[in-house]
VMD Tcl script that draws the C-alpha trace (Angstrom):
set ca {
  {-37.41 19.27 34.08}
  {-37.62 20.26 37.76}
  {-39.61 17.08 38.52}
  {-37.03 14.98 36.69}
  {-34.21 16.58 38.66}
  {-35.97 15.88 41.94}
  {-36.52 12.23 41.00}
  {-32.89 11.78 40.02}
  {-31.76 13.47 43.23}
  {-34.01 11.33 45.44}
  {-33.73 7.88 43.85}
  {-30.32 7.63 42.20}
  {-26.82 7.57 43.53}
  {-24.65 10.40 42.23}
  {-21.30 9.51 40.59}
  {-19.31 12.45 41.88}
  {-19.59 15.76 43.64}
  {-19.76 17.79 40.44}
  {-22.81 15.85 39.23}
  {-24.46 16.37 42.64}
  {-23.71 20.08 42.57}
  {-25.04 20.55 39.01}
  {-28.15 18.51 39.75}
  {-29.05 20.65 42.78}
  {-28.19 23.87 40.93}
  {-30.42 22.84 38.01}
  {-33.43 22.19 40.26}
  {-33.62 25.83 41.41}
  {-32.94 27.66 38.15}
  {-35.55 29.44 36.06}
  {-36.74 28.08 32.74}
  {-34.30 30.09 30.61}
  {-31.09 29.67 28.56}
  {-28.98 29.57 31.73}
  {-30.87 26.45 32.82}
  {-30.16 24.91 29.39}
  {-26.42 25.64 29.72}
  {-26.32 24.12 33.21}
  {-28.18 21.05 31.97}
  {-25.65 20.67 29.12}
  {-22.77 20.71 31.64}
  {-24.57 18.00 33.64}
  {-25.11 15.95 30.44}
  {-21.40 16.21 29.67}
  {-20.50 14.91 33.13}
  {-22.98 12.03 32.84}
  {-21.61 11.16 29.39}
  {-18.04 11.08 30.74}
  {-19.01 8.53 33.43}
  {-21.12 6.58 30.86}
  {-24.46 7.17 32.58}
  {-26.13 7.19 29.17}
  {-29.74 6.56 30.24}
  {-29.70 9.46 32.70}
  {-27.94 11.63 30.14}
  {-30.63 10.88 27.52}
  {-33.38 11.85 29.98}
  {-31.76 15.27 30.53}
  {-31.04 15.60 26.78}
  {-34.74 15.17 25.94}
  {-35.78 17.71 28.57}
  {-33.06 20.16 27.46}
  {-34.04 19.84 23.80}
  {-37.70 20.48 24.68}
  {-36.86 23.60 26.72}
  {-34.51 24.88 23.99}
  {-37.32 24.63 21.43}
  {-39.69 26.55 23.71}
  {-37.05 29.27 24.21}
  {-35.98 29.18 20.54}
  {-32.42 28.67 21.88}
  {-30.51 27.31 18.85}
  {-27.25 26.60 20.68}
  {-29.13 24.40 23.19}
  {-30.70 22.46 20.31}
  {-27.31 22.02 18.64}
  {-25.60 20.79 21.80}
  {-28.42 18.46 22.89}
  {-28.56 16.81 19.45}
  {-24.77 16.48 19.50}
  {-24.76 14.65 22.85}
  {-27.65 12.45 21.72}
  {-25.62 11.50 18.63}
  {-22.58 10.70 20.78}
  {-24.64 8.30 22.90}
  {-26.16 6.61 19.84}
  {-22.65 6.22 18.41}
  {-21.51 4.57 21.67}
  {-24.43 2.13 21.33}
  {-23.56 1.39 17.65}
  {-26.87 2.87 16.48}
  {-25.47 4.24 13.24}
  {-28.65 5.66 11.73}
  {-29.80 7.64 14.78}
  {-26.23 8.84 15.40}
  {-25.87 10.23 11.85}
  {-29.38 11.72 11.99}
  {-28.64 13.64 15.20}
  {-25.14 14.68 14.05}
  {-26.69 16.14 10.90}
  {-29.34 18.05 12.85}
  {-26.71 19.34 15.27}
  {-24.52 20.59 12.41}
  {-27.50 22.38 10.83}
  {-28.17 24.22 14.11}
  {-24.49 25.19 14.46}
  {-24.54 26.54 10.90}
  {-27.57 28.70 11.77}
  {-25.59 30.47 14.52}
  {-22.29 30.48 12.54}
  {-20.51 28.41 15.21}
  {-17.53 27.13 13.19}
  {-16.06 25.26 16.15}
  {-19.35 23.46 16.70}
  {-19.49 22.52 12.99}
  {-15.92 21.25 13.19}
  {-16.70 19.24 16.31}
  {-19.66 17.55 14.60}
  {-17.74 16.97 11.34}
  {-14.92 15.35 13.26}
  {-17.33 13.06 15.14}
  {-18.99 12.05 11.86}
  {-15.55 11.43 10.37}
  {-14.53 9.19 13.28}
  {-17.81 7.26 13.09}
  {-17.54 6.71 9.31}
  {-13.89 5.64 9.60}
  {-14.85 3.16 12.33}
  {-17.60 1.78 10.08}
  {-15.20 1.39 7.14}
  {-16.50 4.34 5.05}
  {-12.99 5.76 4.72}
  {-13.57 8.26 1.90}
  {-16.50 9.96 3.67}
  {-14.74 9.74 7.03}
  {-11.56 11.34 5.71}
  {-13.51 14.16 4.08}
  {-15.29 15.09 7.33}
  {-12.25 14.69 9.59}
  {-9.97 16.75 7.33}
  {-12.48 19.61 7.21}
  {-12.58 19.64 11.02}
  {-8.82 19.51 11.49}
  {-8.29 22.89 9.80}
  {-10.42 24.59 12.48}
  {-8.85 22.62 15.34}
  {-5.38 23.65 14.12}
  {-6.37 27.33 13.87}
  {-7.64 27.31 17.47}
  {-4.86 25.05 18.85}
  {-7.31 22.50 20.27}
  {-4.73 19.83 21.02}
  {-7.08 17.35 22.67}
  {-9.36 17.27 19.62}
  {-6.35 17.28 17.26}
  {-4.83 14.28 19.03}
  {-7.93 12.18 18.44}
  {-8.47 13.47 14.89}
  {-4.84 12.93 13.80}
  {-4.85 9.41 15.20}
  {-8.10 8.48 13.45}
  {-6.86 9.91 10.15}
  {-3.64 7.93 10.48}
  {-5.67 4.77 11.02}
  {-7.94 5.53 8.05}
  {-4.98 6.12 5.73}
  {-3.41 2.88 6.99}
  {-6.62 0.94 6.30}
  {-6.70 2.37 2.75}
  {-3.03 1.39 2.22}
  {-1.79 4.99 2.04}
  {1.25 4.31 4.22}
  {3.02 7.64 3.61}
  {-0.06 9.66 4.64}
  {-0.60 7.41 7.66}
  {3.00 8.02 8.73}
  {2.56 11.79 8.27}
  {-0.50 11.97 10.56}
  {1.06 9.62 13.13}
  {3.95 12.08 13.43}
  {1.45 14.94 13.83}
  {-0.41 12.99 16.50}
  {2.87 12.23 18.30}
  {3.81 15.93 18.41}
  {0.43 16.94 19.86}
  {0.43 14.10 22.38}
  {3.87 15.13 23.60}
  {2.47 18.63 24.24}
  {-0.47 17.11 26.13}
  {1.88 14.82 28.10}
  {-0.31 11.79 27.35}
  {2.22 8.97 27.94}
  {-0.10 6.12 26.95}
  {-0.94 7.77 23.65}
  {2.74 8.64 23.00}
  {3.72 4.98 23.34}
  {0.90 3.81 21.06}
  {1.73 6.35 18.35}
  {5.48 5.65 18.52}
  {4.74 1.94 18.06}
  {2.50 2.74 15.06}
  {5.34 4.74 13.47}
  {7.74 1.82 13.96}
  {5.21 -0.61 12.41}
  {4.75 1.70 9.39}
  {8.51 2.03 8.84}
  {8.73 -1.76 8.93}
  {5.99 -2.00 6.28}
  {7.89 0.52 4.12}
  {10.98 -1.71 4.49}
  {12.87 1.12 6.20}
  {14.08 -1.32 8.82}
  {16.72 0.88 10.45}
  {14.04 3.51 11.12}
  {11.75 0.77 12.46}
  {14.47 -0.34 14.88}
  {14.99 3.27 16.02}
  {11.31 3.75 16.91}
  {10.82 0.29 18.43}
  {13.74 1.06 20.75}
  {12.14 4.42 21.60}
  {8.98 2.55 22.64}
  {11.05 0.16 24.75}
  {12.60 3.13 26.57}
  {9.12 4.49 27.39}
  {7.60 1.24 28.70}
  {6.53 0.83 32.31}
  {7.34 -2.62 33.73}
  {3.99 -2.94 35.50}
  {1.42 -1.33 33.18}
  {2.88 -2.08 29.73}
  {3.32 -5.84 29.86}
  {1.31 -6.60 26.71}
  {3.07 -3.87 24.74}
  {6.51 -5.12 25.83}
  {5.52 -8.63 24.77}
  {4.56 -7.29 21.34}
  {7.64 -5.08 20.79}
  {10.39 -7.55 21.78}
  {9.81 -10.09 18.96}
  {9.22 -7.29 16.42}
  {12.51 -5.64 17.36}
  {14.33 -8.96 17.17}
  {12.84 -9.64 13.72}
  {14.07 -6.27 12.45}
  {17.65 -7.05 13.52}
  {17.29 -10.48 11.90}
  {16.73 -8.80 8.51}
  {20.30 -7.43 8.72}
  {21.71 -10.79 9.86}
  {22.70 -9.21 13.18}
  {22.13 -12.54 14.90}
  {23.46 -11.53 18.33}
  {21.08 -8.58 18.66}
  {18.21 -10.59 17.16}
  {18.83 -13.48 19.57}
  {18.97 -11.11 22.56}
  {15.54 -9.58 21.88}
  {13.83 -12.74 20.63}
  {14.93 -14.91 23.58}
  {13.90 -12.16 26.01}
  {10.55 -11.81 24.22}
  {9.95 -15.58 24.34}
  {10.72 -15.84 28.07}
  {8.75 -12.68 28.90}
  {5.60 -13.76 27.04}
  {5.71 -17.26 28.55}
  {6.02 -15.74 31.99}
  {3.12 -13.33 31.38}
  {0.94 -15.95 29.68}
  {0.53 -13.60 26.72}
  {-0.58 -15.90 23.90}
  {-0.40 -13.24 21.16}
  {3.13 -12.22 22.18}
  {4.20 -15.85 22.62}
  {2.96 -16.72 19.12}
  {4.84 -13.78 17.59}
  {8.02 -14.67 19.53}
  {7.92 -18.36 18.53}
  {7.51 -17.52 14.85}
  {10.37 -15.02 14.96}
  {12.82 -17.19 16.94}
  {11.90 -20.17 14.75}
  {12.89 -18.08 11.74}
  {16.18 -17.15 13.47}
  {17.05 -20.80 14.19}
  {16.09 -21.78 10.65}
  {18.53 -19.20 9.24}
  {21.23 -20.56 11.55}
  {20.50 -24.17 10.37}
  {19.20 -25.23 13.81}
  {16.48 -27.22 12.08}
  {15.20 -29.37 14.96}
  {14.92 -26.46 17.35}
  {13.17 -24.38 14.67}
  {10.75 -27.25 14.01}
  {9.65 -27.55 17.66}
  {9.18 -23.77 17.97}
  {7.20 -23.45 14.72}
  {5.00 -26.43 15.65}
  {4.20 -24.83 19.01}
  {3.47 -21.51 17.26}
  {1.16 -23.33 14.81}
  {-0.89 -24.80 17.67}
  {-1.23 -21.41 19.40}
  {-2.17 -19.62 16.16}
  {-4.99 -22.10 15.57}
  {-6.15 -21.86 19.16}
  {-6.41 -18.04 19.29}
  {-7.31 -17.72 15.57}
  {-4.55 -15.21 14.72}
  {-4.63 -15.47 10.93}
  {-1.78 -13.01 10.29}
  {0.73 -14.94 12.38}
  {-0.71 -18.24 11.10}
  {0.10 -17.09 7.55}
  {3.68 -16.29 8.64}
  {3.87 -19.72 10.30}
  {2.82 -21.45 7.08}
  {5.56 -19.61 5.16}
  {8.19 -20.64 7.71}
  {7.01 -24.27 7.62}
  {7.44 -24.23 3.82}
  {11.05 -23.04 4.24}
  {11.68 -25.58 7.03}
  {10.47 -28.62 5.08}
  {12.17 -27.45 1.88}
  {15.46 -27.17 3.81}
  {15.04 -30.72 5.11}
  {14.07 -32.06 1.68}
  {10.51 -32.94 2.78}
  {8.96 -31.58 -0.39}
  {5.62 -33.36 0.08}
  {5.20 -31.60 3.45}
  {6.36 -28.30 1.96}
  {3.69 -28.66 -0.73}
  {1.06 -29.26 1.99}
  {2.06 -26.06 3.83}
  {2.21 -24.16 0.55}
  {-1.42 -25.02 -0.25}
  {-2.54 -23.91 3.23}
  {-0.51 -20.69 2.85}
  {-2.12 -19.66 -0.42}
  {-5.62 -20.63 0.68}
  {-5.30 -18.44 3.80}
  {-3.61 -15.62 1.91}
  {-6.42 -15.56 -0.65}
  {-9.08 -15.46 2.06}
  {-7.29 -12.59 3.87}
  {-7.00 -10.59 0.64}
  {-10.78 -10.52 0.15}
  {-11.71 -7.35 1.99}
  {-15.44 -6.57 2.03}
  {-15.91 -2.84 2.51}
  {-19.24 -2.19 4.29}
  {-21.86 -0.04 2.63}
  {-24.69 1.54 4.53}
  {-28.16 2.84 3.59}
  {-28.91 6.55 3.43}
  {-29.52 8.54 6.60}
  {-32.99 9.34 7.84}
  {-32.77 12.86 6.39}
  {-31.75 11.47 2.99}
  {-34.80 9.19 2.99}
  {-37.06 12.10 3.99}
  {-35.55 14.22 1.20}
  {-36.23 11.48 -1.35}
  {-39.85 11.24 -0.19}
  {-40.27 15.02 -0.52}
  {-38.81 15.03 -4.03}
  {-41.15 12.20 -5.08}
  {-44.13 14.11 -3.71}
  {-43.04 17.26 -5.54}
  {-42.65 15.33 -8.82}
  {-46.13 13.86 -8.45}
  {-47.56 17.28 -7.65}
  {-45.96 18.82 -10.75}
  {-47.21 15.98 -12.93}
  {-50.75 16.36 -11.60}
  {-50.63 20.12 -12.17}
  {-49.46 19.67 -15.76}
  {-52.13 17.08 -16.46}
  {-54.81 19.33 -14.99}
  {-53.68 22.30 -17.06}
  {-53.64 20.20 -20.20}
  {-57.16 18.91 -19.64}
  {-58.42 22.47 -19.29}
  {-56.78 23.93 -22.43}
  {-55.81 22.56 -25.85}
  {-57.53 19.13 -25.63}
  {-60.88 20.93 -25.64}
  {-60.03 22.83 -28.88}
  {-60.11 20.49 -32.02}
  {-58.45 23.08 -34.37}
  {-55.41 23.31 -32.09}
  {-55.31 19.53 -31.79}
  {-55.47 18.87 -35.59}
  {-53.01 21.66 -36.32}
  {-50.57 20.25 -33.84}
  {-50.85 16.76 -35.34}
  {-50.21 18.15 -38.86}
  {-47.09 19.99 -37.70}
  {-45.92 16.83 -35.96}
  {-46.29 14.76 -39.16}
  {-44.36 17.34 -41.20}
  {-41.58 17.43 -38.62}
  {-41.36 13.63 -38.60}
  {-41.05 13.60 -42.40}
  {-38.27 16.19 -42.30}
  {-36.47 14.24 -39.59}
  {-36.71 11.04 -41.63}
  {-35.30 12.78 -44.73}
  {-32.45 14.28 -42.71}
  {-31.72 10.89 -41.16}
  {-31.44 9.21 -44.56}
  {-29.16 11.94 -45.96}
  {-26.99 11.88 -42.85}
  {-26.68 8.10 -43.07}
  {-25.53 8.31 -46.68}
  {-22.95 10.96 -45.83}
  {-21.68 8.88 -42.92}
  {-21.25 5.83 -45.17}
  {-19.30 7.92 -47.67}
  {-17.09 9.40 -44.97}
  {-16.51 5.92 -43.50}
  {-15.33 4.63 -46.90}
  {-12.92 7.53 -47.28}
  {-11.61 7.00 -43.75}
  {-11.00 3.29 -44.44}
  {-9.05 4.18 -47.59}
  {-6.95 6.70 -45.68}
  {-6.31 4.20 -42.88}
  {-5.10 1.57 -45.35}
  {-2.76 4.08 -47.00}
  {-1.47 5.14 -43.59}
  {-0.86 1.52 -42.58}
  {1.08 0.85 -45.81}
  {3.20 3.98 -45.31}
  {3.91 3.09 -41.70}
  {4.93 -0.45 -42.69}
  {7.40 0.94 -45.24}
  {8.83 3.34 -42.64}
  {9.13 0.54 -40.10}
  {11.01 -1.63 -42.57}
  {13.35 1.25 -43.39}
  {14.03 1.93 -39.72}
  {14.55 -1.77 -39.05}
  {17.13 -2.04 -41.82}
  {18.96 0.99 -40.47}
  {19.00 -0.52 -36.99}
  {20.21 -3.89 -38.31}
  {23.12 -2.15 -40.07}
  {23.98 -0.30 -36.87}
  {23.91 -3.57 -34.93}
  {26.11 -5.26 -37.51}
  {28.69 -2.45 -37.27}
  {28.49 -2.58 -33.50}
  {29.00 -6.34 -33.36}
  {32.02 -6.23 -35.65}
  {33.53 -3.38 -33.62}
  {33.16 -5.26 -30.34}
  {34.34 -8.59 -31.71}
  {37.39 -6.98 -33.27}
  {38.33 -5.27 -30.00}
  {37.19 -6.94 -26.78}
  {37.00 -10.55 -27.97}
  {40.34 -10.27 -29.76}
  {41.99 -8.87 -26.62}
  {40.68 -11.65 -24.36}
  {41.54 -14.52 -26.73}
  {44.91 -13.01 -27.69}
  {45.82 -12.73 -24.01}
  {44.96 -16.39 -23.41}
  {46.94 -17.50 -26.48}
  {49.96 -15.44 -25.45}
  {50.08 -17.09 -22.03}
  {49.77 -20.56 -23.59}
  {52.54 -19.79 -26.11}
  {54.85 -18.72 -23.29}
  {54.22 -22.01 -21.52}
  {54.66 -23.99 -24.75}
  {58.00 -22.31 -25.49}
  {59.19 -22.82 -21.88}
  {59.53 -19.05 -21.52}
  {57.92 -19.23 -18.10}
  {58.02 -21.91 -15.45}
  {55.07 -24.00 -14.38}
  {55.00 -22.15 -11.04}
  {54.83 -18.77 -12.78}
  {52.12 -20.06 -15.09}
  {50.11 -21.30 -12.10}
  {50.24 -17.77 -10.69}
  {48.79 -16.49 -13.97}
  {45.90 -19.00 -14.01}
  {43.43 -16.64 -12.17}
  {44.03 -13.96 -14.78}
  {43.60 -16.54 -17.58}
  {40.33 -17.66 -15.99}
  {39.12 -14.05 -15.77}
  {39.92 -13.50 -19.47}
  {38.10 -16.71 -20.40}
  {35.08 -15.64 -18.34}
  {35.06 -12.24 -20.05}
  {35.17 -13.86 -23.47}
  {32.37 -16.30 -22.53}
  {30.22 -13.50 -21.12}
  {30.85 -11.39 -24.22}
  {29.83 -14.20 -26.58}
  {26.74 -14.98 -24.51}
  {25.56 -11.37 -24.49}
  {26.40 -10.86 -28.16}
  {24.38 -13.93 -29.11}
  {21.28 -12.81 -27.22}
  {21.72 -9.23 -28.39}
  {21.98 -10.20 -32.05}
  {18.96 -12.50 -31.78}
  {16.80 -9.84 -30.19}
  {17.84 -7.18 -32.72}
  {17.33 -9.46 -35.74}
  {13.86 -10.38 -34.36}
  {14.69 -14.08 -34.24}
  {14.09 -14.14 -30.51}
  {10.35 -14.72 -30.16}
  {9.00 -14.80 -26.59}
  {7.05 -17.83 -25.45}
  {5.13 -16.40 -22.50}
  {3.76 -18.48 -19.63}
  {2.74 -17.97 -16.03}
  {5.91 -18.30 -13.95}
  {6.78 -17.75 -10.27}
  {9.19 -14.81 -10.03}
  {10.34 -15.94 -6.55}
  {11.68 -19.22 -8.00}
  {13.78 -17.28 -10.53}
  {15.15 -15.05 -7.77}
  {16.19 -18.06 -5.70}
  {17.86 -19.78 -8.68}
  {19.86 -16.72 -9.74}
  {20.81 -15.74 -6.18}
  {22.37 -19.19 -5.75}
  {24.68 -18.50 -8.72}
  {26.30 -15.49 -6.99}
  {26.62 -16.98 -3.50}
  {30.40 -17.47 -3.80}
  {30.95 -13.95 -5.13}
  {28.74 -12.52 -2.36}
  {30.74 -14.35 0.30}
  {34.04 -13.26 -1.25}
  {33.00 -9.60 -1.16}
  {31.22 -10.01 2.23}
  {28.00 -8.56 0.83}
  {24.69 -8.90 2.72}
  {22.09 -10.38 0.35}
  {18.51 -9.86 1.62}
  {15.68 -11.82 0.02}
  {12.34 -9.98 0.35}
  {10.76 -11.72 -2.63}
  {7.33 -13.22 -2.42}
  {5.52 -15.84 -4.42}
  {3.87 -14.07 -7.32}
  {3.32 -14.85 -10.98}
  {4.21 -12.96 -14.15}
  {3.21 -13.69 -17.72}
  {6.47 -13.77 -19.66}
  {9.11 -15.92 -21.36}
  {11.01 -17.80 -18.62}
  {14.44 -17.87 -20.29}
  {14.29 -14.16 -21.14}
  {13.33 -13.12 -17.61}
  {16.04 -15.38 -16.19}
  {18.61 -13.52 -18.33}
  {17.27 -10.17 -17.07}
  {17.31 -11.16 -13.37}
  {20.77 -12.71 -13.69}
  {22.17 -9.54 -15.29}
  {20.65 -7.28 -12.62}
  {21.86 -9.40 -9.67}
  {25.33 -9.84 -11.21}
  {25.60 -6.08 -11.78}
  {24.53 -5.38 -8.17}
  {27.28 -7.72 -6.89}
  {29.79 -6.22 -9.31}
  {29.27 -2.65 -8.08}
  {28.88 -3.40 -4.36}
  {31.69 -2.96 -1.88}
  {32.60 -4.98 1.19}
  {29.72 -4.91 3.68}
  {27.17 -3.41 1.23}
  {23.58 -4.68 1.14}
  {21.73 -6.09 -1.88}
  {17.95 -6.52 -1.58}
  {15.73 -8.33 -4.09}
  {11.96 -7.90 -3.88}
  {8.73 -7.97 -5.85}
  {5.24 -6.61 -5.24}
  {1.90 -6.06 -6.93}
  {1.46 -2.48 -8.16}
  {-1.73 -1.57 -10.04}
  {-2.23 -5.13 -11.24}
  {1.35 -5.57 -12.52}
  {4.40 -7.23 -11.00}
  {7.11 -4.75 -9.95}
  {10.53 -6.39 -9.53}
  {13.31 -4.50 -7.73}
  {17.04 -5.25 -7.33}
  {18.51 -2.68 -4.91}
  {22.10 -2.23 -3.74}
  {23.96 0.18 -1.48}
  {27.02 0.13 -3.74}
  {28.89 2.83 -5.62}
  {25.82 4.13 -7.47}
  {25.65 5.76 -10.90}
  {26.20 9.40 -11.80}
  {23.44 11.34 -13.57}
  {25.37 11.61 -16.82}
  {25.97 7.84 -16.91}
  {22.35 6.85 -16.16}
  {21.26 8.12 -19.59}
  {23.87 5.85 -21.26}
  {22.89 2.57 -19.60}
  {20.17 1.28 -21.92}
  {21.40 2.75 -25.26}
  {22.51 0.19 -27.82}
  {24.94 2.50 -29.59}
  {27.08 3.50 -26.62}
  {28.64 0.17 -25.47}
  {28.90 1.89 -22.05}
  {30.67 -0.10 -19.32}
  {32.60 0.55 -16.11}
  {34.96 -1.46 -13.89}
  {33.50 -3.20 -10.80}
  {34.67 -2.70 -7.22}
  {37.13 -5.59 -7.64}
  {38.16 -4.59 -11.17}
  {35.50 -6.81 -12.78}
  {35.17 -6.09 -16.48}
  {31.96 -5.91 -18.53}
  {30.81 -6.03 -22.16}
  {28.56 -2.99 -22.03}
  {25.68 -4.98 -23.55}
  {24.03 -6.55 -20.47}
  {21.52 -3.80 -19.67}
  {20.81 -3.18 -23.36}
  {19.88 -6.85 -23.71}
  {17.76 -6.60 -20.54}
  {15.84 -3.65 -21.99}
  {15.11 -5.51 -25.25}
  {14.04 -8.71 -23.48}
  {11.77 -6.87 -21.03}
  {10.11 -4.89 -23.83}
  {9.61 -8.08 -25.87}
  {7.53 -9.30 -22.90}
  {5.38 -6.13 -22.79}
  {7.24 -4.72 -19.79}
  {9.51 -1.83 -18.98}
  {12.78 -1.32 -17.10}
  {14.27 1.75 -15.39}
  {16.80 2.77 -12.77}
  {16.99 5.15 -9.80}
  {20.47 5.81 -8.48}
  {22.54 8.22 -6.40}
  {26.31 8.22 -6.66}
  {28.05 6.71 -3.57}
  {24.61 5.81 -2.11}
  {23.34 2.95 -4.25}
  {21.05 1.95 -7.12}
  {17.56 0.53 -7.61}
  {16.74 -1.30 -10.87}
  {13.01 -1.78 -11.48}
  {11.32 -4.19 -13.93}
  {7.56 -4.02 -14.49}
  {5.90 -7.06 -16.12}
  {2.28 -8.11 -16.81}
  {0.69 -10.70 -14.54}
  {-1.64 -12.16 -17.15}
  {-2.02 -12.54 -20.88}
  {-3.30 -9.43 -22.70}
  {-6.99 -9.51 -23.53}
  {-7.82 -10.23 -27.14}
  {-9.58 -7.34 -28.86}
}
mol new
graphics top color blue
foreach p $ca { graphics top sphere $p radius 0.5 }
foreach p [lrange $ca 0 end-1] q [lrange $ca 1 end] { graphics top cylinder $p $q radius 0.2 }
display resetview
């Protein structure tokens, strides 16, 4: 080691004064544990300035001296630094091998902090390689120790890596949790660069969770932290994102302010990524404001940049915007072209290949040892057998006789057991048939009872609500016929007449579908259908009502298919959207969306309207209650809409439910299958 130090001192140029000082100090120390500790400090300094070759030379010498001194801590530390260097060089196998050895040495001396340090490094390495489950397990075990000892520097790195791992595994809530933890620690450390990065991550995650107001809050926090000279790329990224968030709320002035600034800034900086994001976003803004030609030029420029820099995420967004652009202009052939490109790219992006890696060196050695032990045991058994009973014929013949008797007994028992099983199977079949017959009789009885209840319900409603609406219309017409009111007065009553007629029509429509579903004459004819198309069709029907009530209608639907009866699902979606409009006040927001959850399509119609009380939620889907309330503009209802929705959804093998808070809003969810059920 002394010779190595002299060579390094004579023929290499030192990186800083501390390295020089440690190198000289090391040359004159005795061959003991103090020399090992000094060498480890020098290795740490060399690692920090990325002098990996020199560091490895000292690591090898330190490891050799530690073995001679039986100094376990020196062995643990030297293996740890060797693993760090291999990890920097992407040598996965040697890195894991040395990490494992280092952890074993730390365990020998009960150094919990050392174990945590190694576990965290393994966790970070596995997360980086895509082995998220193993990486999370190691990192989480290390974090407990870091938290106990308030090691903020280590916690900052560990929290950030965990947040990234949870994000990569689509656990957005957990990723958000650890980003907040990382932000708190980084504030304590005063690491401004890390604070900005983590704050941006939080904003991105809120945007993914569709909590757009929160996203705006944290994007603006990032903007306040940015340095005009050092954060040019980050500013170019944030500006179009912030503008896009305001665009979701149709706050066009704010959206225009940030998007135009982002476009100019990224052009000036020559930031292609930021320019692409800005062009897509401002093209979307102009498309929503019917500035079609301007949107076309911006989206075409964005398309060229996306292809040039191979940004597939923004290219996918560009395809979607081109579909909307050409559909708006009536160029359906072009829209179909963009649609094909969109789904081809989306399918390729959805195919995520998670890497898998061979076992570590120690695992392979362990397997070899186990194989050798198995062979040794087998050889020992064979040797013992050759030396004992095979040489004695009486034992051999006796054993064969016992074996034959046992086989005969087993055969007899097998035959008897088989006969008993057949008998039991026959009895079970008989019982099953009886059970099926009894259940069929019970089902018929229940069905008849339900039909009678429906009949009574229908007559009750017809005799009350329908009579009131039609009687009101007739009374107005009689007054006009008898000249009891003037034409001017009658004209003033026309809106009320129209409302009564609409109520009667809605009542008859719902009664018809209700009666069909209850009498089992409504048989679904399932097919693969695009749920986004249905959303667009039904949203168009309420446009006038939305404008009258000044409601913000946000479309977050995406192209996805469900396997269901089209007309039935159209009735369900229409009822849910109409109800949302009915119970929304001026300025409220209605959001329609759909997503894939566990292989099924989850449809959501959300509003920020008056909400539903707890006691009323339990009444919504019950057929016997006829529960209805007045809308925010005194709109009337039949009380059957949601009951019909429940029946139609269940006929299509789905389910429907609601989450609501009074004076906050409501969320109606519909879950439907995405493919035909497998035949058994």
